[in-house]
Structures are given as structure tokens and as C-alpha cells.
C-alpha positions as a Markdown table, in Angstrom:
| # | Residue | x | y | z |
|---|---|---|---|---|
| 1 | Met | 5.9 | -13.0 | -4.8 |
| 2 | Thr | 7.0 | -10.4 | -2.3 |
| 3 | Met | 4.5 | -8.3 | -0.5 |
| 4 | Gln | 5.9 | -5.2 | -2.2 |
| 5 | Ala | 5.3 | -6.8 | -5.6 |
| 6 | Glu | 1.8 | -8.0 | -4.6 |
| 7 | Ile | 0.8 | -4.5 | -3.5 |
| 8 | Glu | 2.1 | -3.0 | -6.7 |
| 9 | Gln | 0.3 | -5.6 | -8.8 |
| 10 | Arg | -3.0 | -5.1 | -7.1 |
| 11 | Leu | -2.8 | -1.3 | -7.3 |
| 12 | Arg | -1.8 | -1.3 | -11.0 |
| 13 | Lys | -4.7 | -3.7 | -11.8 |
| 14 | Ala | -7.3 | -1.6 | -9.9 |
| 15 | Phe | -6.3 | 1.9 | -10.9 |
| 16 | Ser | -3.9 | 1.9 | -13.9 |
| 17 | Pro | -1.9 | 4.7 | -12.2 |
| 18 | Glu | 0.2 | 7.3 | -14.0 |
| 19 | Glu | 2.6 | 7.0 | -11.1 |
| 20 | Leu | 3.1 | 4.3 | -8.5 |
| 21 | Glu | 5.9 | 3.8 | -6.0 |
| 22 | Val | 5.7 | 1.1 | -3.3 |
| 23 | Val | 8.5 | 1.2 | -0.8 |
| 24 | Asn | 9.2 | -1.5 | 1.8 |
| 25 | Glu | 10.1 | 0.5 | 5.0 |
| 26 | Ser | 10.1 | -2.6 | 7.3 |
| 27 | His | 13.8 | -2.3 | 8.0 |
| 28 | Arg | 13.2 | 1.1 | 9.6 |
| 29 | His | 10.8 | -0.5 | 12.1 |
| 30 | Ala | 12.8 | -3.5 | 13.2 |
| 31 | Gly | 12.2 | -4.3 | 16.8 |
| 32 | His | 9.2 | -2.0 | 17.0 |
| 33 | Ala | 5.6 | -2.9 | 17.6 |
| 34 | Gly | 4.1 | -4.6 | 14.5 |
| 35 | Asp | 7.5 | -5.9 | 13.3 |
| 36 | Asp | 6.8 | -9.6 | 12.8 |
| 37 | Gly | 10.4 | -10.4 | 11.7 |
| 38 | Ser | 9.3 | -11.1 | 8.1 |
| 39 | Gly | 10.8 | -7.9 | 6.7 |
| 40 | Glu | 7.4 | -7.2 | 5.1 |
| 41 | Ser | 5.4 | -5.4 | 7.7 |
| 42 | His | 5.6 | -1.6 | 6.9 |
| 43 | Phe | 5.1 | 0.0 | 3.5 |
| 44 | Arg | 4.8 | 3.4 | 1.9 |
| 45 | Val | 2.8 | 3.9 | -1.3 |
| 46 | Arg | 2.7 | 7.0 | -3.6 |
| 47 | Ile | 0.1 | 6.6 | -6.2 |
| 48 | Arg | -1.4 | 9.0 | -8.8 |
| 49 | Ala | -4.4 | 7.9 | -10.8 |
| 50 | Ala | -7.3 | 9.7 | -12.4 |
| 51 | Glu | -9.9 | 7.6 | -10.5 |
| 52 | Leu | -8.3 | 8.5 | -7.2 |
| 53 | Ala | -7.9 | 12.2 | -8.0 |
| 54 | Ala | -11.6 | 12.7 | -8.2 |
| 55 | Met | -12.1 | 11.4 | -4.6 |
| 56 | Gly | -11.6 | 12.9 | -1.2 |
| 57 | Arg | -8.8 | 11.7 | 1.1 |
| 58 | Val | -10.8 | 9.2 | 3.1 |
| 59 | Ala | -12.5 | 7.8 | -0.1 |
| 60 | Arg | -9.0 | 7.4 | -1.7 |
| 61 | His | -7.7 | 5.5 | 1.3 |
| 62 | Arg | -10.8 | 3.3 | 1.4 |
| 63 | Ala | -10.5 | 2.5 | -2.3 |
| 64 | Ile | -6.9 | 1.6 | -2.0 |
| 65 | His | -7.5 | -0.7 | 1.0 |
| 66 | Arg | -10.4 | -2.3 | -0.9 |
| 67 | Ala | -8.1 | -2.9 | -3.9 |
| 68 | Leu | -5.5 | -4.5 | -1.8 |
| 69 | Gly | -8.1 | -6.7 | -0.1 |
| 70 | Asp | -8.0 | -8.4 | 3.3 |
| 71 | Glu | -5.4 | -10.9 | 2.0 |
| 72 | Val | -2.8 | -8.1 | 1.9 |
| 73 | Thr | -4.0 | -5.7 | 4.6 |
| 74 | Ala | -4.2 | -8.5 | 7.2 |
| 75 | Arg | -0.6 | -9.5 | 6.6 |
| 76 | Ile | 1.0 | -6.0 | 7.0 |
| 77 | His | 1.2 | -3.7 | 10.1 |
| 78 | Ala | 1.4 | -0.3 | 8.5 |
| 79 | Leu | 0.6 | 1.3 | 5.2 |
| 80 | Ala | 1.4 | 5.0 | 4.7 |
| 81 | Leu | -0.4 | 6.4 | 1.7 |
| 82 | Asp | 0.3 | 9.5 | -0.5 |
| 83 | Ala | -2.6 | 9.2 | -3.0 |
| 84 | Gly | -4.1 | 11.5 | -5.5 |
């Protein structure tokens, strides 16, 4: 399973979002710090879910990181979040 698919799967399971878009932006960071050459190091997530909408920005980010777990967050360099 790709990292993009794993991120999507974990977020769908945790939040049942009305909207979810996971974009692999690793190609935009090739050769930069954090690029491990895997092509799966930088991601952008747009998620809309009722559970997240009730939280403040920091709480939303923490909830998303918790849902992804250390297994995912330890393997990526950057995760840009647009959550609500």
C-alpha cells in the first residue's frame, strides 16, 4: 500500500469525513531536506469532518496525527493540513 493510500485509509476510519483529499507533493521537494528518495515524504491533506469541526486548530492537528499514528508520521517528513 502506498503512503498516500495508508494516510487516506486511516483518516477515513478515524473520522468518516465528508471530504478528504490526500495529495503526495514529494516530487515538489526532490533534493530538498527531508527528501529520502522514496517519493513518499511530503503530503498535503484537506479533510472536513464533523468531529474535527468542533475542535480548535491545534486539537484538530493533534487528532489527525494521533489517527495516523507513529507508524505513519515517523515515515514522512512533512504533512500540511487543511482541516475543519
